[in-house]
C-alpha positions in Angstrom: 132.1 -42.1 -5.4 135.8 -42.3 -4.9 138.2 -40.2 -7.0 139.6 -42.1 -9.9 139.0 -42.6 -13.6 135.3 -43.4 -13.2 134.9 -40.4 -10.8 136.7 -38.1 -13.2 134.6 -39.3 -16.1 131.4 -38.7 -14.1 132.4 -35.1 -13.3 133.1 -34.4 -17.0 129.8 -36.0 -17.9 127.9 -33.8 -15.5 129.6 -30.8 -16.9 128.7 -31.8 -20.4 125.0 -32.3 -19.4 125.0 -28.9 -17.7 126.4 -27.3 -20.9 123.8 -29.1 -23.0 121.0 -28.0 -20.7 122.2 -24.4 -20.9 122.5 -24.5 -24.7 118.9 -25.6 -25.0 117.6 -23.1 -22.4 114.9 -20.4 -22.9 117.3 -18.2 -24.9 117.9 -20.9 -27.5 116.1 -21.0 -30.8 113.7 -23.8 -31.8 116.3 -25.4 -34.1 118.9 -25.4 -31.3 116.5 -27.1 -28.9 115.7 -29.7 -31.6 119.4 -30.3 -32.1 119.8 -30.7 -28.3 117.1 -33.4 -28.4 119.1 -35.3 -31.0 122.3 -35.0 -29.0 120.4 -36.2 -25.9 119.3 -39.3 -27.8 122.8 -39.9 -29.1 124.2 -39.6 -25.5 121.5 -42.0 -24.2 122.4 -44.6 -26.7 126.1 -44.2 -25.9 125.4 -44.6 -22.2 123.3 -47.7 -23.0 126.2 -49.2 -24.9 128.5 -48.5 -21.9 126.0 -50.2 -19.5 125.7 -53.2 -21.8 129.5 -53.5 -22.1 129.9 -53.3 -18.4 127.2 -55.9 -17.8 128.9 -58.3 -20.3 132.2 -57.7 -18.6 130.8 -58.5 -15.1 129.1 -61.6 -16.5 132.4 -62.8 -18.1 134.1 -62.3 -14.8 131.4 -64.1 -12.8 131.0 -61.2 -10.4 127.3 -61.5 -10.0 127.4 -65.2 -9.2 130.3 -64.6 -6.7 128.1 -62.1 -4.9 125.1 -64.4 -4.5 123.0 -63.8 -7.6 122.0 -66.6 -9.9 120.8 -64.1 -12.4 122.4 -60.9 -13.6 118.9 -59.5 -14.1 118.3 -59.6 -10.4 121.7 -58.1 -9.6 121.2 -55.1 -12.0 117.7 -54.6 -10.6 118.9 -54.3 -7.1 122.0 -52.4 -7.9 120.4 -49.7 -10.1 116.8 -49.7 -8.9 115.5 -50.9 -12.3 112.3 -52.8 -13.0 113.2 -56.4 -13.9 112.2 -55.9 -17.5 114.6 -53.0 -17.8 117.4 -55.0 -16.4 116.5 -58.0 -18.5 116.7 -55.8 -21.7 120.3 -54.9 -20.9 121.2 -58.5 -20.1 119.7 -59.7 -23.5 121.8 -57.1 -25.2 125.0 -58.1 -23.3 124.4 -61.7 -24.3 123.9 -61.0 -28.0 126.0 -58.0 -29.1 129.1 -58.5 -26.9 132.0 -61.0 -26.9 131.4 -64.1 -24.8 133.7 -66.6 -23.1 133.9 -70.1 -24.5 133.3 -73.3 -22.5 137.0 -73.5 -21.7 136.7 -70.2 -19.8 139.4 -68.5 -21.7 138.7 -68.3 -25.4 136.8 -65.2 -26.6 133.8 -65.9 -28.9 132.4 -63.3 -31.2 129.0 -61.7 -30.6 126.0 -64.0 -31.3 124.5 -61.2 -33.5 127.5 -59.6 -35.2 125.5 -57.4 -37.6 123.3 -56.2 -34.8 126.4 -55.5 -32.7 127.7 -53.2 -35.5 124.6 -51.1 -35.8 124.3 -51.0 -32.0 127.9 -49.8 -31.6 127.4 -47.1 -34.2 124.3 -45.8 -32.4 122.0 -46.6 -35.4 120.1 -49.1 -33.3 118.9 -48.8 -29.7 118.4 -51.3 -26.9 114.8 -52.1 -27.9 116.0 -52.8 -31.5 118.5 -55.3 -30.1 115.9 -56.9 -27.9 113.5 -57.3 -30.8 116.1 -58.8 -33.1 117.3 -61.2 -30.4 113.7 -62.4 -29.7 112.9 -62.8 -33.4 115.9 -64.9 -34.1 115.1 -67.1 -31.1 111.5 -67.7 -32.4 110.3 -71.0 -33.8 110.5 -70.0 -37.5 114.1 -68.7 -37.0 115.2 -71.9 -35.3 114.0 -73.9 -38.3 116.3 -72.0 -40.7 119.7 -73.4 -41.7 122.7 -71.5 -40.3 123.4 -69.6 -43.5 119.8 -68.4 -43.9 119.6 -67.5 -40.2 122.8 -65.3 -40.5 121.4 -63.6 -43.6 118.2 -62.8 -41.8 120.2 -61.3 -38.9 122.0 -59.0 -41.4 118.7 -57.9 -42.9 117.1 -57.2 -39.5 120.1 -55.2 -38.4 120.0 -53.1 -41.6 116.3 -52.3 -41.0 116.9 -51.5 -37.4 118.5 -48.2 -38.5 115.4 -47.0 -40.3 112.6 -48.5 -38.2 111.0 -48.1 -34.8 111.2 -51.3 -32.7 107.5 -52.0 -33.4 108.0 -51.6 -37.1 111.0 -53.8 -37.0 109.1 -56.5 -35.1 106.3 -56.5 -37.7 108.7 -56.6 -40.7 111.0 -59.2 -39.1 108.1 -61.5 -38.3 107.0 -61.3 -42.0 110.6 -61.9 -43.1 111.0 -65.0 -41.0 107.6 -66.4 -42.1 108.7 -65.9 -45.7 112.1 -67.6 -45.1 110.4 -70.5 -43.3 107.9 -71.3 -46.0 107.7 -75.0 -45.1 106.8 -74.2 -41.5 107.1 -76.9 -38.8 107.0 -80.5 -39.7 103.6 -82.1 -39.8 102.6 -83.6 -36.4 99.9 -86.2 -36.4 99.8 -86.4 -32.7 96.7 -84.8 -31.1 97.2 -81.4 -29.7 98.0 -81.3 -26.0 95.1 -80.5 -23.7 95.2 -77.1 -22.1 93.8 -76.6 -18.7 94.3 -73.2 -17.1 92.7 -70.9 -14.6 93.7 -67.3 -14.0 92.8 -65.4 -10.8 93.5 -61.7 -10.7 92.7 -59.2 -8.0 91.2 -55.9 -9.0 93.8 -53.1 -8.5 91.5 -50.3 -7.5 88.7 -52.0 -5.7 87.9 -55.1 -3.6 87.4 -58.5 -5.3 88.8 -60.0 -8.5 88.0 -62.1 -11.5 88.5 -65.6 -12.7 89.0 -66.8 -16.3 89.5 -70.5 -17.1 89.7 -73.1 -19.9 89.5 -76.8 -19.5 90.2 -79.1 -22.5 90.1 -82.1 -20.1 86.4 -83.0 -20.1 86.7 -84.9 -16.8 88.2 -81.8 -15.0 85.6 -79.5 -16.4 82.8 -81.9 -15.6 83.9 -82.1 -11.9 83.8 -78.3 -11.6 80.5 -78.0 -13.5 78.9 -80.7 -11.4 80.0 -79.0 -8.1 78.7 -75.6 -9.4 75.5 -77.0 -10.8 74.6 -78.6 -7.5 74.4 -75.2 -5.8 73.4 -73.0 -8.7 69.7 -73.8 -8.8 67.2 -71.0 -7.8 66.6 -71.1 -4.1 62.9 -70.3 -4.4 60.4 -68.7 -6.8 61.5 -65.2 -5.7 65.2 -65.8 -6.5 65.9 -63.1 -9.0 69.6 -63.8 -9.5 70.8 -64.5 -13.1 72.3 -67.9 -14.0 75.8 -66.3 -14.0 75.2 -64.9 -10.5 74.0 -68.2 -9.2 76.9 -70.1 -10.6 79.5 -67.5 -9.3 78.0 -67.8 -5.8 77.8 -71.6 -6.0 81.5 -71.9 -6.9 82.5 -69.6 -3.9 80.3 -71.7 -1.6 81.9 -74.9 -2.7 85.4 -73.5 -2.0 84.3 -72.2 1.4 83.0 -75.7 2.3 86.3 -77.3 1.3 88.3 -74.7 3.3 86.1 -75.3 6.3 86.6 -79.0 6.2 90.4 -78.7 5.7 90.8 -81.2 3.0 93.3 -79.2 0.9 97.1 -79.7 1.0 99.1 -77.1 2.9 99.9 -73.9 1.0 103.2 -72.2 2.1 103.2 -74.1 5.4 99.6 -73.6 6.6 96.2 -75.2 6.0 94.2 -72.9 3.7 91.6 -70.8 5.5 90.0 -67.4 5.1 92.0 -64.8 7.1 90.2 -61.6 8.1 92.5 -58.8 9.2 90.8 -56.3 11.6 92.5 -53.3 13.2 92.0 -53.1 16.9 90.2 -49.7 16.7 87.9 -51.1 14.1 87.1 -54.1 16.2 86.2 -51.8 19.0 83.8 -50.0 16.6 81.9 -53.3 16.0 84.1 -54.4 13.1 83.6 -51.5 10.8 86.6 -52.2 8.5 88.8 -55.2 7.6 90.5 -56.9 4.6 91.0 -60.4 3.2 94.4 -61.8 2.2 93.4 -62.2 -1.5 90.1 -60.3 -2.0 90.9 -56.9 -0.5 88.8 -54.7 1.6 85.5 -55.9 3.1 82.3 -54.0 3.6 81.1 -53.8 7.2 78.1 -56.0 6.2 80.2 -58.7 4.7 82.7 -58.5 7.6 80.0 -59.0 10.2 78.7 -62.0 8.2 82.1 -63.6 8.0 82.7 -62.9 11.7 80.0 -65.4 12.5 81.6 -68.2 10.4 83.7 -70.6 12.5 85.8 -71.4 9.3 87.1 -67.8 9.2 90.2 -67.0 11.3 90.2 -63.4 12.6 93.6 -61.7 13.0 93.6 -58.6 15.1 96.4 -56.2 14.4 98.3 -55.4 17.6 95.8 -57.5 19.5 95.6 -61.0 21.0 94.0 -64.3 19.9 97.0 -65.8 18.0 100.2 -67.3 19.4 102.7 -64.5 18.7 105.5 -65.9 20.7 106.4 -69.6 21.1 109.9 -69.0 22.3 112.4 -71.8 21.7 109.9 -74.6 21.7 110.0 -75.2 18.0 111.8 -74.0 14.9 108.6 -74.6 12.8 106.4 -71.6 12.6 102.9 -72.6 13.8 99.8 -71.7 11.8 98.7 -68.8 14.0 102.1 -67.2 14.0 102.4 -67.6 10.3 99.2 -65.8 9.9 100.4 -62.9 12.1 103.6 -62.6 9.8 101.3 -62.7 6.7 99.2 -59.9 8.1 102.3 -57.8 8.7 104.3 -58.5 5.6 101.5 -59.2 3.1 103.8 -61.5 1.0 107.5 -61.3 0.4 108.8 -58.4 2.4 111.8 -57.7 0.1 111.5 -54.3 -1.5 110.1 -54.4 -5.0 108.9 -58.0 -4.7 105.2 -58.8 -5.3 105.1 -62.6 -4.5 102.0 -63.4 -2.5 102.1 -65.2 0.9 101.3 -68.6 -0.5 104.6 -68.5 -2.5 106.7 -67.5 0.5 108.7 -69.1 3.4 109.2 -67.7 6.9 112.8 -66.7 7.6 114.3 -66.3 11.1 116.1 -62.9 11.2 118.4 -64.2 13.9 118.9 -67.8 12.9 117.2 -70.4 15.1 120.3 -72.5 15.5 122.0 -69.3 16.9 119.4 -68.7 19.5 116.8 -66.8 17.5 113.3 -67.3 18.8 110.3 -68.4 16.7 108.5 -65.2 17.5 106.9 -62.5 15.4 109.7 -60.0 16.1 112.2 -62.4 14.7 110.4 -63.6 11.6 110.1 -62.2 8.1 108.2 -63.5 5.0 110.4 -64.1 1.9 109.9 -65.7 -1.5 112.3 -68.5 -2.5 114.5 -66.1 -4.6 115.0 -63.5 -1.9 115.2 -66.2 0.9 118.2 -67.6 -1.0 119.6 -64.1 -1.5 119.6 -63.4 2.2 121.4 -66.7 2.9 123.9 -66.6 0.1 124.8 -62.9 -0.4 125.7 -59.9 1.7 122.1 -58.6 1.9 121.0 -58.4 5.6 117.6 -58.2 7.1 116.8 -56.7 10.5 113.7 -55.7 12.5 113.1 -52.0 13.3 110.0 -50.9 15.2 108.5 -54.3 14.6 108.9 -54.2 10.8 111.6 -55.8 8.5 114.0 -53.7 6.6 116.9 -54.8 4.3 120.4 -53.5 4.1 122.0 -53.9 0.7 125.6 -54.9 0.4 128.1 -52.1 0.0 128.8 -52.9 -3.7 125.2 -52.1 -4.4 124.9 -49.1 -2.1 128.0 -47.8 -0.4 126.0 -46.1 2.3 124.0 -49.3 2.9 120.8 -47.3 3.3 118.0 -49.5 4.7 115.2 -50.4 2.3 111.7 -51.6 3.1 108.4 -52.0 1.4 106.0 -49.1 1.7 103.2 -49.5 4.3 99.7 -50.5 3.2 97.1 -47.9 2.6 94.2 -48.5 5.0 91.2 -46.3 4.4 88.4 -46.8 7.0 85.0 -47.4 5.5 82.2 -44.9 6.2 
């Protein structure tokens, strides 16, 4: 960091932290250590206030937007290495307890939550208190209050923030708003909207995953039930599977048949298929280990069964069998090449992003119009957010040893130290 007011302040802060650490060292009494904890919390809240004020100032100046970020949350996350929920918490505080700029771009407007701003500035309330109050006052019951009652509720919530934990404040505030909104929402004679939802989640610590669904639309549910029922009957008198097991396997079989026949719309630029990833050394050992794009690691038995299925596309790491280089023939990434990029990047390659391959685009590292080939060594998988960031900010992507790495702009990291996602953990079976 360059010498200047901020650098000098940092040096003094580091000295104060060192003095506080020494004061609470092994020679200190228990009461002194307890006092040190209280001072640490006061200092943390003071630093949080400084971060929130700086965030609000940068928002008012439009700095984040000028540097390619649509959201200050994403900018803070990349700049400071925060999880997005941590960055969002600071942004919420900046939007609610700091002055804002009016629509004319010049007039200063008071904080949206003035009473909360007061207790936050005094250190009586922390970031989580501010977040809780902001969310409560943006809830349905709060939005139905008249402005005067809404402002009174904010004053009460701010007063209670000083004597409550964030969880206690949320419980008390919810009860307060329900009491103030005694009439509740206006009666609605229209029938409730139908809810149709299906959640797929992969197990984090083992292969496979689970599905949970709900269909209020009888026609949609009947279509699924009919397809499952057609394949869920016992195969013979010796079929000992439970009804739930038969239905689960019948659903998977229906999906496999649809994938095989290719009647689905394209997902992320390719026709849906099962992609089995096999390392070259495992292939030479008669396919002892492999993994699926969504389901995770396969057992050797399942892998050998899938290897016999013409609807399954094998991808051999560092091997052949897929078109890894099509030169300058086409800008569009063909199906086989996209699969090779998917195997390597496993979704959005931007550090910290967890978007799956089906949500991603393929980006030419060296742009196609500038002579960049449509080849594996020049392609990287990016979600729409980070694809836009690469094109509209000073982030750069490059290939090193066949893998993508990203260089942050100097305002985020002055050394521009490259960042990349950690490599996958591949543990051979048996």
